[in-house]
RONU-405352 format. One record per residue (C-alpha): residue in one letter; x, y, z. Coordinates in steps of 0.5 Angstrom, whole numbers, plus 500, padded with zeros to 3 digits. Example, Ala and Ser with C-alpha at 12.3 -4.5 7.8 and 13.67 -1.06 7.14 Angstrom:
2
{residu->a px->525 py->491 pz->516}
{residu->s px->527 py->498 pz->514}
//
This chain:
293
{residu->x px->500 py->500 pz->500}
{residu->x px->506 py->505 pz->502}
{residu->x px->509 py->503 pz->496}
{residu->x px->504 py->504 pz->491}
{residu->x px->503 py->511 pz->494}
{residu->x px->510 py->513 pz->493}
{residu->x px->510 py->511 pz->486}
{residu->x px->504 py->515 pz->485}
{residu->x px->507 py->521 pz->488}
{residu->x px->513 py->520 pz->484}
{residu->x px->509 py->520 pz->477}
{residu->x px->505 py->527 pz->480}
{residu->x px->512 py->530 pz->481}
{residu->x px->515 py->528 pz->474}
{residu->x px->508 py->531 pz->471}
{residu->x px->508 py->537 pz->474}
{residu->x px->516 py->538 pz->473}
{residu->x px->514 py->537 pz->465}
{residu->x px->508 py->542 pz->465}
{residu->x px->512 py->547 pz->468}
{residu->x px->518 py->546 pz->464}
{residu->x px->514 py->546 pz->458}
{residu->x px->511 py->553 pz->459}
{residu->x px->516 py->557 pz->463}
{residu->x px->522 py->555 pz->458}
{residu->x px->525 py->561 pz->454}
{residu->x px->526 py->560 pz->446}
{residu->x px->533 py->562 pz->447}
{residu->x px->537 py->559 pz->442}
{residu->x px->535 py->562 pz->435}
{residu->x px->533 py->569 pz->438}
{residu->x px->540 py->570 pz->442}
{residu->x px->544 py->567 pz->436}
{residu->x px->540 py->571 pz->431}
{residu->x px->541 py->578 pz->435}
{residu->x px->549 py->576 pz->437}
{residu->x px->551 py->573 pz->430}
{residu->x px->547 py->576 pz->424}
{residu->x px->547 py->573 pz->417}
{residu->x px->551 py->576 pz->412}
{residu->x px->547 py->579 pz->406}
{residu->x px->546 py->575 pz->400}
{residu->x px->550 py->577 pz->394}
{residu->x px->548 py->581 pz->389}
{residu->x px->544 py->578 pz->383}
{residu->x px->549 py->578 pz->376}
{residu->x px->547 py->576 pz->369}
{residu->x px->550 py->570 pz->367}
{residu->x px->554 py->570 pz->360}
{residu->x px->551 py->566 pz->355}
{residu->x px->553 py->564 pz->348}
{residu->x px->552 py->569 pz->343}
{residu->x px->552 py->575 pz->347}
{residu->x px->557 py->580 pz->344}
{residu->x px->563 py->582 pz->347}
{residu->x px->566 py->589 pz->347}
{residu->x px->570 py->591 pz->341}
{residu->x px->575 py->596 pz->339}
{residu->x px->571 py->602 pz->337}
{residu->x px->571 py->603 pz->329}
{residu->x px->575 py->609 pz->326}
{residu->x px->571 py->615 pz->326}
{residu->x px->575 py->620 pz->322}
{residu->x px->578 py->619 pz->315}
{residu->x px->585 py->619 pz->317}
{residu->x px->588 py->614 pz->323}
{residu->x px->595 py->614 pz->325}
{residu->x px->597 py->608 pz->328}
{residu->x px->605 py->608 pz->328}
{residu->x px->609 py->612 pz->331}
{residu->x px->605 py->613 pz->338}
{residu->x px->606 py->618 pz->342}
{residu->x px->614 py->619 pz->345}
{residu->x px->617 py->614 pz->340}
{residu->x px->624 py->614 pz->340}
{residu->x px->627 py->615 pz->333}
{residu->x px->635 py->614 pz->332}
{residu->x px->635 py->615 pz->324}
{residu->x px->630 py->611 pz->321}
{residu->x px->622 py->612 pz->322}
{residu->x px->616 py->608 pz->320}
{residu->x px->610 py->611 pz->319}
{residu->x px->603 py->607 pz->318}
{residu->x px->596 py->607 pz->319}
{residu->x px->589 py->607 pz->315}
{residu->x px->585 py->612 pz->311}
{residu->x px->579 py->613 pz->307}
{residu->x px->582 py->614 pz->300}
{residu->x px->577 py->616 pz->294}
{residu->x px->582 py->621 pz->290}
{residu->x px->586 py->623 pz->296}
{residu->x px->593 py->622 pz->298}
{residu->x px->597 py->622 pz->305}
{residu->x px->603 py->627 pz->306}
{residu->x px->608 py->626 pz->311}
{residu->x px->613 py->631 pz->314}
{residu->x px->618 py->630 pz->320}
{residu->x px->621 py->636 pz->324}
{residu->x px->627 py->635 pz->329}
{residu->x px->628 py->639 pz->336}
{residu->x px->629 py->645 pz->332}
{residu->x px->623 py->645 pz->328}
{residu->x px->627 py->643 pz->322}
{residu->x px->624 py->639 pz->317}
{residu->x px->628 py->633 pz->316}
{residu->x px->624 py->629 pz->312}
{residu->x px->618 py->630 pz->307}
{residu->x px->614 py->625 pz->303}
{residu->x px->608 py->622 pz->301}
{residu->x px->606 py->615 pz->304}
{residu->x px->605 py->609 pz->300}
{residu->x px->597 py->607 pz->299}
{residu->x px->594 py->600 pz->298}
{residu->x px->588 py->598 pz->295}
{residu->x px->582 py->600 pz->299}
{residu->x px->577 py->595 pz->303}
{residu->x px->570 py->596 pz->299}
{residu->x px->567 py->594 pz->306}
{residu->x px->570 py->599 pz->310}
{residu->x px->573 py->604 pz->305}
{residu->x px->579 py->604 pz->308}
{residu->x px->586 py->603 pz->305}
{residu->x px->593 py->602 pz->309}
{residu->x px->598 py->607 pz->308}
{residu->x px->606 py->606 pz->310}
{residu->x px->613 py->609 pz->309}
{residu->x px->620 py->608 pz->312}
{residu->x px->624 py->614 pz->312}
{residu->x px->631 py->614 pz->313}
{residu->x px->632 py->621 pz->316}
{residu->x px->637 py->626 pz->316}
{residu->x px->641 py->627 pz->322}
{residu->x px->636 py->630 pz->327}
{residu->x px->638 py->635 pz->333}
{residu->x px->637 py->631 pz->339}
{residu->x px->631 py->632 pz->343}
{residu->x px->623 py->633 pz->342}
{residu->x px->620 py->633 pz->335}
{residu->x px->614 py->631 pz->331}
{residu->x px->611 py->627 pz->325}
{residu->x px->605 py->630 pz->322}
{residu->x px->601 py->626 pz->317}
{residu->x px->596 py->630 pz->313}
{residu->x px->590 py->628 pz->308}
{residu->x px->590 py->632 pz->302}
{residu->x px->584 py->632 pz->297}
{residu->x px->584 py->632 pz->290}
{residu->x px->585 py->639 pz->289}
{residu->x px->591 py->638 pz->294}
{residu->x px->588 py->642 pz->300}
{residu->x px->589 py->639 pz->307}
{residu->x px->583 py->636 pz->309}
{residu->x px->585 py->633 pz->316}
{residu->x px->592 py->632 pz->319}
{residu->x px->595 py->628 pz->325}
{residu->x px->601 py->630 pz->329}
{residu->x px->605 py->626 pz->334}
{residu->x px->611 py->628 pz->338}
{residu->x px->617 py->623 pz->338}
{residu->x px->624 py->624 pz->341}
{residu->x px->630 py->623 pz->337}
{residu->x px->637 py->620 pz->340}
{residu->x px->644 py->619 pz->337}
{residu->x px->643 py->614 pz->332}
{residu->x px->647 py->608 pz->332}
{residu->x px->652 py->610 pz->327}
{residu->x px->660 py->610 pz->326}
{residu->x px->664 py->614 pz->321}
{residu->x px->669 py->609 pz->317}
{residu->x px->673 py->610 pz->310}
{residu->x px->672 py->608 pz->303}
{residu->x px->677 py->608 pz->298}
{residu->x px->676 py->610 pz->291}
{residu->x px->681 py->611 pz->285}
{residu->x px->683 py->617 pz->282}
{residu->x px->680 py->618 pz->275}
{residu->x px->687 py->620 pz->273}
{residu->x px->692 py->615 pz->276}
{residu->x px->698 py->619 pz->279}
{residu->x px->704 py->616 pz->277}
{residu->x px->702 py->610 pz->273}
{residu->x px->700 py->607 pz->280}
{residu->x px->694 py->603 pz->279}
{residu->x px->693 py->601 pz->286}
{residu->x px->693 py->608 pz->289}
{residu->x px->687 py->609 pz->292}
{residu->x px->684 py->616 pz->296}
{residu->x px->680 py->615 pz->302}
{residu->x px->673 py->619 pz->303}
{residu->x px->669 py->619 pz->310}
{residu->x px->662 py->615 pz->310}
{residu->x px->657 py->614 pz->316}
{residu->x px->654 py->607 pz->316}
{residu->x px->650 py->604 pz->321}
{residu->x px->653 py->600 pz->327}
{residu->x px->647 py->595 pz->328}
{residu->x px->650 py->591 pz->322}
{residu->x px->656 py->588 pz->321}
{residu->x px->661 py->594 pz->320}
{residu->x px->665 py->590 pz->314}
{residu->x px->658 py->589 pz->310}
{residu->x px->656 py->596 pz->311}
{residu->x px->663 py->598 pz->309}
{residu->x px->663 py->594 pz->303}
{residu->x px->656 py->596 pz->301}
{residu->x px->658 py->603 pz->301}
{residu->x px->664 py->602 pz->297}
{residu->x px->659 py->598 pz->292}
{residu->x px->655 py->605 pz->292}
{residu->x px->661 py->609 pz->289}
{residu->x px->663 py->616 pz->290}
{residu->x px->658 py->621 pz->291}
{residu->x px->657 py->627 pz->286}
{residu->x px->662 py->631 pz->290}
{residu->x px->667 py->626 pz->290}
{residu->x px->666 py->625 pz->283}
{residu->x px->667 py->632 pz->281}
{residu->x px->674 py->632 pz->285}
{residu->x px->676 py->626 pz->280}
{residu->x px->675 py->620 pz->284}
{residu->x px->672 py->614 pz->281}
{residu->x px->670 py->607 pz->283}
{residu->x px->673 py->601 pz->278}
{residu->x px->669 py->596 pz->281}
{residu->x px->663 py->594 pz->276}
{residu->x px->656 py->597 pz->278}
{residu->x px->653 py->590 pz->277}
{residu->x px->658 py->587 pz->283}
{residu->x px->654 py->585 pz->289}
{residu->x px->656 py->583 pz->296}
{residu->x px->654 py->576 pz->298}
{residu->x px->657 py->575 pz->304}
{residu->x px->663 py->577 pz->309}
{residu->x px->666 py->574 pz->315}
{residu->x px->672 py->574 pz->319}
{residu->x px->676 py->568 pz->322}
{residu->x px->679 py->568 pz->329}
{residu->x px->686 py->570 pz->326}
{residu->x px->683 py->576 pz->323}
{residu->x px->683 py->574 pz->316}
{residu->x px->676 py->577 pz->312}
{residu->x px->673 py->573 pz->307}
{residu->x px->669 py->577 pz->302}
{residu->x px->665 py->573 pz->297}
{residu->x px->662 py->577 pz->291}
{residu->x px->657 py->575 pz->285}
{residu->x px->661 py->573 pz->279}
{residu->x px->660 py->580 pz->276}
{residu->x px->666 py->583 pz->280}
{residu->x px->671 py->581 pz->275}
{residu->x px->667 py->579 pz->269}
{residu->x px->669 py->582 pz->263}
{residu->x px->675 py->586 pz->266}
{residu->x px->681 py->586 pz->262}
{residu->x px->688 py->589 pz->264}
{residu->x px->692 py->588 pz->270}
{residu->x px->691 py->596 pz->272}
{residu->x px->684 py->595 pz->273}
{residu->x px->684 py->589 pz->277}
{residu->x px->689 py->592 pz->281}
{residu->x px->685 py->598 pz->282}
{residu->x px->679 py->594 pz->284}
{residu->x px->683 py->589 pz->289}
{residu->x px->686 py->595 pz->292}
{residu->x px->679 py->599 pz->293}
{residu->x px->676 py->592 pz->297}
{residu->x px->683 py->591 pz->301}
{residu->x px->684 py->598 pz->303}
{residu->x px->677 py->599 pz->305}
{residu->x px->677 py->593 pz->310}
{residu->x px->684 py->593 pz->312}
{residu->x px->682 py->600 pz->316}
{residu->x px->680 py->596 pz->321}
{residu->x px->686 py->594 pz->326}
{residu->x px->683 py->587 pz->327}
{residu->x px->684 py->585 pz->320}
{residu->x px->690 py->582 pz->318}
{residu->x px->689 py->580 pz->311}
{residu->x px->683 py->579 pz->306}
{residu->x px->681 py->574 pz->301}
{residu->x px->676 py->576 pz->295}
{residu->x px->672 py->571 pz->292}
{residu->x px->666 py->570 pz->287}
{residu->x px->661 py->565 pz->289}
{residu->x px->665 py->562 pz->294}
{residu->x px->671 py->561 pz->289}
{residu->x px->677 py->565 pz->291}
{residu->x px->682 py->562 pz->286}
{residu->x px->684 py->566 pz->280}
{residu->x px->679 py->572 pz->282}
{residu->x px->682 py->579 pz->280}
{residu->x px->688 py->576 pz->277}
{residu->x px->691 py->580 pz->271}
//
């Protein structure tokens, strides 16, 4: 009897505890967490890329003259490339280059290609060998001229001139009237050539170009045939230079005097360089019997 009473009392206590706990509890978890640790804002909505959507492209030309080369501040050391595109239709493109002093050091027309029927634009380009410019700032002015010669549009670009990569050498020519009958007697003249290439090649190619008009007026001449072409020139470790020319170097050449003059011009032009110990002259790779009287 007493045991049954005890069990009943325990059941009533348990039920009461459950009841009061169920209705007096605080929904702590979610509310407190939401206040103390707020959630991050959702990311902004974006439009996904879809196949077929157009991408940004280079804006089309809005003028009749577009100068692409040179760009602002291009460094120039003796040679300048100018290029771009233009609507032609009976027009021409002129190029003027000024150095730092404002002196015109180049003035010419550009070479035009056929225009594109779709865009109406033609390409223009020109490679200019400049007179010695004054070092410093300068500009390139490209103008579009109509059929009447009037300038319709112009673009100016600032450039900067620096000391060109050149070297002064000597070329050796014969005298028109051989002094004292010495056919191998030659006279030196100065030339400025690019130092970007082999100086031996530059010297021989300048020699093949012959004397200038002023030098001719002084009685200088070249005995080398005008059709002669330099094929290659190289030096070995001992200082021997091998200069190979086309077969026209001594084709049809007769007489020991002219042969001696040609050999002297080539050899003396190369021997001005202190490292050259000797010169072998060849035609199409063959040196035996070349320039023999």
